[in-house]
C-alpha positions in Angstrom: -0.3 52.6 87.6 -2.3 55.1 89.5 -0.5 56.0 92.7 -3.7 56.5 94.6 -4.6 52.8 94.4 -4.7 51.5 98.0 -2.5 48.5 98.8 -4.5 45.6 100.0 -3.4 44.1 103.3 -3.1 40.7 101.7 -0.3 42.0 99.4 1.9 43.4 102.1 5.0 41.4 103.1 4.1 39.2 106.0 4.9 40.4 109.5 3.5 40.0 113.0 -0.1 39.1 112.7 0.0 39.1 108.9 -1.9 36.5 106.9 0.0 33.6 105.5 1.1 33.3 101.9 -1.5 33.4 99.2 -1.5 32.7 95.4 -3.4 34.7 92.8 -4.1 32.8 89.6 -4.3 35.8 87.3 -5.4 35.9 83.6 -3.2 38.2 81.6 -5.6 38.3 78.6 -4.5 37.7 75.0 -1.8 40.4 74.8 -3.1 43.9 74.7 -2.5 45.3 78.3 -5.7 47.5 77.9 -7.6 44.2 78.1 -6.5 43.4 81.6 -9.1 43.5 84.3 -8.7 46.2 87.0 -8.1 43.5 89.6 -5.3 42.0 87.5 -3.6 45.4 86.9 -3.7 46.2 90.6 -2.2 42.9 91.6 0.6 43.3 89.0 1.4 46.8 90.3 1.6 45.5 93.9 3.1 42.1 93.3 5.8 40.6 95.5 6.5 37.5 93.4 5.3 36.8 89.8 5.5 33.3 88.3 5.3 34.0 84.6 3.7 32.1 81.8 5.3 32.1 78.4 2.3 33.5 76.6 2.2 36.8 78.6 3.0 39.7 76.3 5.9 42.0 76.9 3.4 44.9 77.2 1.6 43.2 80.1 4.9 42.2 81.7 5.9 45.9 81.8 3.1 46.5 84.3 4.7 44.2 86.9 6.0 46.1 89.9 9.7 46.8 89.6 10.4 45.4 93.0 8.7 42.1 92.2 10.7 38.9 91.9 9.9 37.4 88.5 10.2 33.7 87.9 10.0 32.3 84.3 7.9 29.2 84.3 7.0 29.4 80.6 6.2 26.3 78.5 6.5 26.1 74.7 6.0 23.1 72.5 8.8 20.6 73.2 10.6 23.1 75.5 9.5 23.5 79.1 11.3 25.8 81.4 9.4 24.0 84.2 7.2 20.9 84.1 3.7 21.4 85.5 4.4 19.4 88.6 7.4 21.7 89.3 5.3 24.8 88.9 2.7 23.4 91.3 5.3 22.7 93.8 6.9 26.1 93.4 3.6 27.9 94.0 3.1 25.8 97.2 6.6 26.4 98.4 6.5 30.2 97.9 3.1 30.5 99.7 4.4 28.5 102.6 7.3 31.0 102.8 4.6 33.6 103.5 4.9 35.2 100.0 2.1 36.8 98.1 2.4 35.2 94.7 0.9 36.2 91.4 0.7 33.3 88.9 0.4 35.2 85.7 -1.1 33.2 82.8 -1.9 34.2 79.2 -5.6 34.5 78.5 -7.8 33.0 81.3 -6.4 30.7 83.9 -9.3 28.2 83.6 -9.4 28.0 79.7 -6.5 25.8 78.6 -4.3 27.5 81.1 -3.9 24.6 83.5 -5.2 26.9 86.2 -7.5 24.1 87.4 -4.5 21.8 88.0 -2.7 24.5 89.9 -5.7 25.4 92.0 -6.1 21.7 92.9 -2.5 21.5 94.0 -2.9 24.6 96.2 -6.2 23.4 97.7 -4.7 20.0 98.5 -1.7 21.8 100.2 -4.1 24.0 102.2 -2.9 27.2 100.5 -5.2 30.1 100.1 -5.7 31.2 96.5 -7.8 33.5 94.4 -8.7 33.2 90.7 -8.7 36.4 88.7 -10.3 35.7 85.3 -8.9 37.1 82.1 -10.2 37.6 78.6 -9.5 34.3 76.9 -7.7 34.3 73.6 -10.8 33.1 71.7 -12.8 36.2 72.6 -10.0 38.8 72.5 -8.3 37.6 69.3 -11.4 37.0 67.3 -12.7 40.5 68.2 -9.4 42.1 67.1 -9.4 40.0 63.9 -12.9 41.2 63.0 -14.4 37.7 63.3 -17.5 37.4 65.6 -17.7 34.0 67.3 -21.5 33.9 66.9 -23.9 35.5 64.4 -27.5 34.7 63.7 -26.9 34.1 60.0 -23.8 32.0 60.4 -23.2 30.4 63.8 -25.6 29.5 66.7 -22.9 27.9 68.8 -19.2 28.1 69.5 -16.7 25.5 70.7 -13.3 26.0 72.2 -10.9 23.1 71.8 -7.2 22.5 72.1 -5.1 21.3 69.2 -2.6 19.8 71.6 -3.9 16.8 73.5 -2.2 15.1 76.4 0.3 12.4 75.4 -1.5 9.1 75.2 -4.9 10.9 75.6 -8.0 10.3 73.4 -8.5 11.8 70.0 -10.8 14.7 69.6 -14.4 13.9 68.7 -14.0 15.1 65.1 -17.6 14.3 64.2 -18.9 16.5 67.0 -16.5 19.3 66.0 -17.4 19.2 62.3 -20.9 20.6 62.6 -22.5 23.2 60.5 -23.7 26.5 62.0 -20.9 26.3 64.6 -17.7 28.3 65.1 -14.7 26.2 66.1 -11.8 28.0 67.9 -8.6 25.9 68.3 -6.0 26.8 70.8 -2.4 25.6 70.3 -3.2 24.0 67.0 -0.5 25.5 64.6 1.7 22.4 64.5 -1.3 20.1 63.9 -3.1 22.5 61.4 -2.8 20.2 58.3 -4.2 17.3 60.2 -6.9 19.4 61.9 -8.1 20.7 58.5 -8.0 17.2 56.9 -10.0 15.6 59.8 -12.7 18.3 59.9 -13.2 17.9 56.1 -13.2 14.1 56.4 -15.9 14.2 59.2 -18.4 16.4 57.4 -17.4 19.9 56.9 -17.0 21.2 53.3 -13.4 21.7 52.3 -14.5 25.2 51.3 -15.4 26.0 54.9 -13.7 29.4 55.6 -11.0 29.4 58.3 -8.4 31.7 59.7 -5.2 31.6 61.7 -4.3 34.7 63.9 -0.8 35.1 65.1 -0.2 37.2 68.3 -3.7 38.6 68.2 -4.5 41.9 69.9 -0.8 43.0 69.8 1.2 45.1 67.4 2.5 41.9 65.9 -0.9 40.6 65.0 -1.1 38.8 61.6 -4.1 37.1 60.1 -4.2 34.5 57.3 -7.5 33.4 55.9 -8.4 30.6 53.6 -10.5 27.4 53.6 -10.0 24.0 55.1 -8.6 22.9 51.7 -5.8 25.5 51.6 -5.4 27.2 55.0 -2.4 25.0 56.1 -0.5 25.8 52.9 -1.3 29.6 53.2 -0.1 29.6 56.8 3.1 27.9 56.0 3.8 30.3 53.1 3.2 33.2 55.4 5.6 31.9 57.9 3.3 32.3 60.9 4.7 31.3 64.3 3.2 30.5 67.7 1.2 31.7 69.5 -1.6 31.4 67.1 -5.3 30.8 67.2 -7.3 29.0 64.5 -11.0 29.9 63.8 -13.1 27.7 61.6 -16.6 28.5 60.4 -18.8 30.7 58.2 -18.2 33.7 60.5 -14.7 34.0 59.0 -16.3 35.4 55.9 -17.2 38.5 57.9 -13.6 39.5 58.5 -13.3 41.4 55.2 -16.2 43.7 56.3 -15.6 43.8 60.0 -11.8 44.0 60.4 -11.1 47.2 62.4 -7.8 46.7 64.2 -4.7 47.8 62.3 -1.5 46.9 64.2 0.9 49.7 64.6 4.0 49.3 62.4 7.0 47.8 64.2 10.0 50.1 64.0 13.3 48.5 63.1 16.3 49.1 65.4 17.7 51.5 62.9 14.6 53.6 63.0 14.0 53.4 66.8 
């Protein structure tokens, strides 16, 4: 990072007269480090403690200050390094120790990032916090895949939903999601993709509705599989896509062939490195 960036007082290690601990809920964006906000980049370069989300790319992690203590709090499907309550308690504990903490989360903290839950825990504990927005995956990944989320000829609205509901929680409103002239962006939906496609078709969308799944969008590992609700799940399985993935459903997917602009750099093998 630029060495001439001034170090904010709030990020200095506490001493006499220093402010108490503070937590920064920082959005890391979808993966490409060039998509970080300036505020996020400065905080990472000056971080004292970073509590890391599993979806933060290695390229973004490389911007963390070398002196920072990094704590892995990542969560994957059916494998949690820490449960959410433990993460909340950790953030409170670190701040009460007078630490300046960056809670680094993939995408945007307040879009399916549980940032709202963490902010609530901090507020209830009387801990000062700041939210630093990030480019959410829906916006960043769709742009790099060449799929506009809205278009006057194809989609006048866009909905962001999660494909992973809270255990025991209500079912999605499939009828509301299966609307024409709408783009549907589904986070964390890879495991449930066959069911998602079936339910959308059963509740009003044509089985021929175009759809796409994007793996690790905006990064050198980006892969895109397109199809229709009728065959997308089978195509994704055949391609062997793995999380993190984002699913986009709607007529705008037809524009990818014309608008795709991002060509991921080839990944060198160990023998070629």
